[in-house]
C-alpha positions as CSV (number, residue, x, y, z in Angstrom):
1,M,49.3,157.1,140.3
2,G,48.7,160.5,138.3
3,E,49.0,158.5,135.1
4,G,48.8,161.6,132.0
5,N,49.1,164.2,135.1
6,G,53.1,164.4,134.5
7,L,54.8,167.2,137.2
8,R,52.1,169.1,137.1
9,E,51.1,168.0,140.5
10,Y,54.3,168.0,141.5
11,R,55.0,171.2,140.9
12,G,51.8,173.2,141.5
13,R,52.2,172.1,144.9
14,R,55.4,173.8,145.6
15,D,57.5,177.4,145.4
16,F,60.8,176.8,143.6
17,G,61.8,180.2,144.5
18,R,61.7,178.5,148.1
19,T,62.7,175.1,147.7
20,G,66.0,173.6,146.5
21,E,64.1,170.8,145.3
22,P,64.5,170.2,141.5
23,A,61.4,171.7,139.0
24,G,62.4,169.1,136.6
25,R,63.2,169.5,133.0
26,G,60.3,171.1,131.5
27,E,57.3,168.8,129.7
28,P,57.0,165.2,129.8
29,G,59.1,163.6,127.3
30,E,62.2,165.8,127.8
31,G,63.6,164.2,130.8
32,P,67.0,161.8,130.0
33,T,66.3,158.2,128.8
34,G,68.4,155.1,127.9
35,G,70.3,152.6,129.8
36,R,68.8,151.1,132.8
37,P,66.1,152.5,134.8
38,R,66.8,154.3,138.1
39,F,65.2,154.0,141.3
40,V,66.2,155.6,145.1
41,V,65.0,155.5,148.2
42,Q,64.9,158.8,150.3
43,I,64.1,159.6,153.9
44,H,62.1,162.5,154.6
45,D,61.8,163.9,158.2
46,A,58.3,165.7,156.9
47,R,55.2,166.1,159.4
48,T,55.9,162.4,159.7
49,L,58.8,160.2,159.3
50,H,59.1,158.3,156.7
51,F,60.8,156.4,153.6
52,D,60.2,157.4,149.5
53,F,60.1,154.8,147.3
54,R,60.6,156.1,143.7
55,L,61.0,154.0,140.7
56,Q,61.9,155.8,137.3
57,V,59.0,154.9,134.7
58,A,59.3,157.0,131.4
59,D,60.8,160.5,132.3
60,V,59.3,160.7,135.9
61,L,59.7,159.0,139.3
62,K,56.8,157.0,140.4
63,S,56.4,157.7,143.9
64,W,55.1,155.8,147.1
65,S,56.0,156.9,150.8
66,V,56.6,153.9,152.6
67,P,55.9,154.1,156.6
68,K,58.4,151.7,157.5
69,G,60.5,151.3,155.0
70,P,61.6,149.0,152.7
71,S,62.5,145.5,154.2
72,A,64.9,142.8,153.2
73,D,63.1,140.3,154.7
74,P,60.4,138.2,152.7
75,G,58.2,137.8,155.6
76,D,57.7,141.7,155.9
77,K,54.6,143.1,154.3
78,R,55.5,147.5,153.6
79,L,52.3,149.4,153.5
80,A,53.2,151.8,150.0
81,M,50.5,154.8,149.7
82,P,51.4,156.7,146.2
83,T,52.1,159.9,146.3
84,E,52.8,162.4,143.1
85,D,55.3,161.8,139.9
86,H,58.6,163.4,141.0
87,P,61.4,164.8,138.6
88,L,64.1,161.9,137.9
89,E,66.1,164.9,139.1
90,Y,65.4,163.8,142.7
91,E,67.2,161.6,142.6
92,G,69.9,163.7,143.7
93,F,68.0,165.8,146.3
94,E,69.4,166.0,149.7
95,G,68.3,168.7,152.2
96,V,65.8,170.7,153.7
97,V,62.4,171.5,152.2
98,P,61.9,174.9,153.9
99,A,58.9,175.1,156.6
100,G,55.4,176.1,155.4
101,E,56.3,173.9,152.3
102,Y,54.6,171.0,151.4
103,G,56.5,168.5,152.6
104,G,58.7,170.9,154.5
105,G,61.5,168.9,156.7
106,T,64.8,167.0,156.2
107,V,65.9,165.0,153.0
108,I,68.4,162.4,152.6
109,V,69.4,159.9,150.1
110,W,69.3,156.4,151.8
111,D,69.9,154.6,148.9
112,H,69.8,154.6,145.0
113,G,70.7,152.8,142.1
114,T,69.3,150.6,138.9
115,Y,66.6,148.2,138.4
116,D,65.7,145.2,135.9
117,P,61.6,145.1,135.3
118,L,60.7,141.9,135.8
119,S,56.8,141.4,135.2
120,H,55.5,138.5,132.7
121,D,52.0,137.4,131.7
122,R,50.6,134.0,132.1
123,E,53.0,132.7,129.0
124,G,56.0,133.8,130.6
125,R,56.0,136.7,127.7
126,P,57.5,140.4,128.9
127,V,55.0,142.9,130.3
128,D,55.4,146.8,129.6
129,F,56.4,148.0,133.0
130,A,54.4,151.4,133.3
131,R,51.4,148.8,131.6
132,A,52.0,146.2,134.7
133,L,52.0,149.1,137.1
134,G,48.6,150.5,136.2
135,R,47.4,146.6,136.5
136,G,48.4,146.5,139.9
137,H,50.9,144.7,140.3
138,V,55.0,144.5,139.2
139,R,58.3,142.5,140.1
140,F,61.6,144.4,139.7
141,R,65.4,143.6,140.9
142,L,67.0,146.1,142.6
143,H,71.0,146.7,142.3
144,G,71.5,149.4,144.6
145,A,73.9,150.3,147.6
146,K,72.1,148.6,150.2
147,L,68.8,147.4,149.0
148,R,69.8,144.1,146.4
149,G,67.3,141.7,145.0
150,E,64.1,141.0,143.9
151,Y,61.0,143.0,145.1
152,A,56.7,143.1,144.2
153,L,54.6,146.3,144.6
154,T,51.0,144.9,144.5
155,R,48.0,147.5,145.0
156,F,45.3,146.1,147.7
157,R,43.3,148.9,147.8
158,G,42.3,150.5,144.7
159,G,40.8,153.7,145.8
160,R,38.3,154.1,143.6
161,D,35.8,155.4,146.2
162,R,36.0,159.0,146.8
163,D,36.9,158.3,150.4
164,E,39.0,155.5,150.1
165,R,42.9,155.9,149.7
166,E,45.1,153.9,146.8
167,A,47.1,151.6,149.1
168,W,49.8,149.2,147.7
169,L,52.3,146.6,149.5
170,L,56.0,146.4,149.2
171,V,57.5,143.0,149.6
172,K,61.1,141.4,148.9
173,T,60.2,138.4,147.0
174,A,61.4,135.1,148.1
175,G,63.1,134.1,144.4
176,G,66.3,135.5,143.2
177,A,69.2,136.8,145.5
178,S,69.0,137.7,148.9
179,R,71.5,140.0,149.7
180,G,70.6,143.1,151.3
181,R,70.1,144.8,154.3
182,G,67.2,144.9,157.3
183,T,65.5,148.8,157.5
184,P,67.8,151.1,159.4
185,D,66.8,153.2,162.4
186,P,66.1,156.5,160.0
187,R,67.5,158.7,162.6
188,R,70.7,157.2,162.6
189,A,70.8,155.8,158.9
190,R,73.5,157.5,156.5
191,S,73.1,158.8,153.0
192,A,74.3,157.1,150.1
193,L,76.0,159.9,148.4
194,T,77.1,162.2,151.7
195,G,77.5,159.6,154.2
196,R,75.4,162.1,156.1
197,T,72.5,161.7,158.9
198,L,69.0,163.8,159.1
199,A,70.3,165.7,161.7
200,R,73.4,166.3,159.4
201,V,71.7,167.6,157.1
202,A,69.6,169.8,159.3
203,E,72.2,171.2,161.4
204,E,74.3,172.0,158.4
205,E,71.8,173.8,156.6
206,R,71.1,175.7,159.6
207,G,74.5,177.1,159.6
208,T,74.2,177.7,155.7
209,G,71.2,179.2,155.3
210,S,70.5,177.8,151.9
211,G,69.1,174.4,150.6
212,V,71.8,171.8,149.5
213,T,71.2,169.2,146.6
214,A,73.3,166.2,146.1
215,G,74.1,164.9,143.1
216,P,74.6,161.1,142.3
217,S,78.4,160.0,144.1
218,R,79.8,156.8,144.7
219,P,77.5,155.4,147.5
220,R,79.2,155.3,151.1
221,R,79.1,152.4,153.4
222,G,76.5,152.4,156.2
223,G,72.8,152.0,157.2
């Protein structure tokens, strides 16, 4: 999960003179803090079409690539592959990463909101979320425009061998409120920020020839 690495890996993979992605606010510890931690789910039409699931942990967004996207069905176990930490400002990024750049392709914000950490020890005492994440299992309650209720992330493959990638499962738990929507067709899904589809964002950027970064706003209805 890149612990202790901050945004070094994220920044090292990108040319911010070409991409409209945010560079972040300086070194770790300089980002905004306070209030409920944030989450965001983005749809990313890169080399492969996938969802990116991100949870604010301290001053970065811990990130996983979820090929099939989050599900509101507790029976679905979604593979989640960890990626590099992203800056908190990435929650509002929506646009086209230029071809030739890392992750080149169109991005929309499918859902965003806040979450409550729910991890406890065997005696029922709250456990620090970052520590629980490091141990390979966290529970949390999402308060999004589309995703609501309790979820869990569990590491099932540790990536300790050189040729073995770390892998997690993202699951909607049976406990708590069951409100939420199933995973939409990503090609037809609409942004929670602007109501646009992937195709519309790509079309608009071709017309303007510039990147688009949309800040958080009132969520739109839609898939």
